[in-house]
Structures are given as C-alpha cells and as structure tokens.
DOSEKE-995227 format. One record per atom (N, C-alpha, C): x, y, z. Coordinates in steps of 0.02 Angstrom, whole numbers, padded with zeros to 5 digits, always signed. Example, Ala and Ser with C-alpha at 12.3 -4.5 7.8 and 13.67 -1.06 7.14 Angstrom:
REM residues 2
+00660-00284+00390+00615-00225+00390+00660-00165+00390+00642-00112+00354+00684-00053+00357+00645+00002+00394
//
This chain:
REM residues 59
-10757-02548+05039-10730-02572+04977-10679-02523+04947-10683-02460+04966-10634-02412+04939-10563-02428+04962-10558-02457+05023-10491-02471+05048-10457-02524+05005-10494-02573+04980-10465-02623+04936-10440-02592+04871-10479-02546+04845-10460-02513+04783-10395-02475+04792-10391-02434+04844-10331-02393+04854-10271-02434+04876-10283-02487+04913-10228-02532+04932-10201-02567+04869-10247-02590+04827-10225-02622+04764-10189-02573+04719-10213-02512+04715-10180-02461+04674-10110-02446+04700-10104-02440+04766-10039-02427+04796-09990-02485+04784-10016-02546+04789-09973-02604+04776-09951-02607+04703-09996-02588+04658-09977-02586+04588-09922-02534+04575-09929-02476+04605-09879-02424+04596-09812-02445+04625-09813-02476+04685-09752-02500+04716-09718-02553+04672-09757-02601+04647-09730-02654+04605-09701-02627+04541-09736-02581+04510-09711-02551+04448-09647-02512+04459-09644-02477+04515-09583-02440+04532-09524-02487+04544-09536-02541+04579-09483-02589+04594-09456-02620+04529-09501-02639+04484-09479-02668+04421-09442-02616+04379-09466-02554+04379-09432-02501+04342-09362-02487+04368-09355-02486+04434-09289-02476+04463-09242-02533+04446-09268-02594+04446-09228-02652+04427-09206-02646+04354-09251-02625+04311-09235-02617+04240-09180-02566+04230-09186-02507+04261-09136-02455+04251-09070-02472+04285-09072-02509+04340-09010-02531+04372-08973-02580+04327-09009-02624+04294-08977-02670+04247-08947-02636+04188-08981-02584+04164-08953-02546+04107-08889-02509+04129-08891-02480+04188-08834-02441+04212-08773-02485+04225-08784-02542+04257-08729-02586+04274-08710-02634+04218-08756-02646+04172-08742-02692+04118-08755-02765+04136-08776-02779+04197-08788-02847+04219-08838-02846+04276-08873-02900+04283-08921-02908+04338-08893-02955+04390-08894-02933+04453-08870-02975+04508-08928-03008+04544-08911-03038+04601-08963-03071+04641-09014-03021+04668-08990-02963+04688-09036-02912+04715-09086-02890+04662-09062-02878+04602-09107-02856+04548-09157-02910+04530-09135-02974+04531-09181-03029+04517-09235-03033+04570-09216-03028+04633-09265-03029+04687-09312-02969+04683-09285-02912+04665-09326-02852+04658-09376-02860+04601-09356-02892+04547-09401-02904+04490-09457-02951+04509-09440-03006+04543-09490-03056+04562-09539-03028+04613-09513-02995+04664-09557-02967+04716-09599-02911+04688-09570-02868+04647-09607-02814+04617-09663-02839+04572-09649-02890+04533-09701-02918+04490-09757-02950+04532-09738-02986+04584-09787-03018+04628-09832-02966+04661-09802-02913+04688-09841-02861+04721-09887-02826+04671-09862-02815+04610-09904-02783+04559-09966-02825+04544-09957-02890+04535-10013-02932+04516-10061-02944+04575-10036-02946+04635-10081-02951+04693-10121-02886+04699-10090-02830+04687-10125-02766+04687-10177-02763+04632-10161-02791+04575-10208-02793+04519-10269-02836+04538-10257-02892+04572-10312-02935+04593-10356-02900+04645-10326-02867+04694-10364-02832+04745-10405-02775+04715-10375-02739+04669-10410-02684+04637-10469-02710+04596-10460-02766+04563-10514-02796+04525-10570-02821+04569-10553-02847+04628-10604-02872+04674-10644-02815+04705-10616-02757+04710-10652-02701+04741-10705-02672+04695-10698-02684+04630-10747-02657+04582-10812-02696+04585-10808-02761+04598-10869-02803+04600-10911-02788+04660
//
C-alpha cells in the first residue's frame, strides 16, 4: 500500500508543477496558447488522479 501513497504523491507534485509552469508561462507571455491549455488540463488531471490514489492508500 505504500507504493500507492508515494505514486499518488508523485503524481500530485507533477500535476502541481505542470499547472504552475503553465501559470507562469501565461504571465510571461501575456497569453495562453494550445500548449499551455493542454499542460493545464493534463496537469490538473494528473493531480486529481494522484489525489485519488493517495486517498485510496490510506484506507
């Protein structure tokens, strides 16, 4: 069960990093392109899947 916890935690960190990079890229460029939109969607999805896995490992 520890592997689920650490896998979920890693996915959360990856997702949060992807969304953060998207945010700062948009601030720097002043606009969001297709790449930033895809990065936001994938990062959010990975974050929430990681959150689900981490929650399942506690039970």
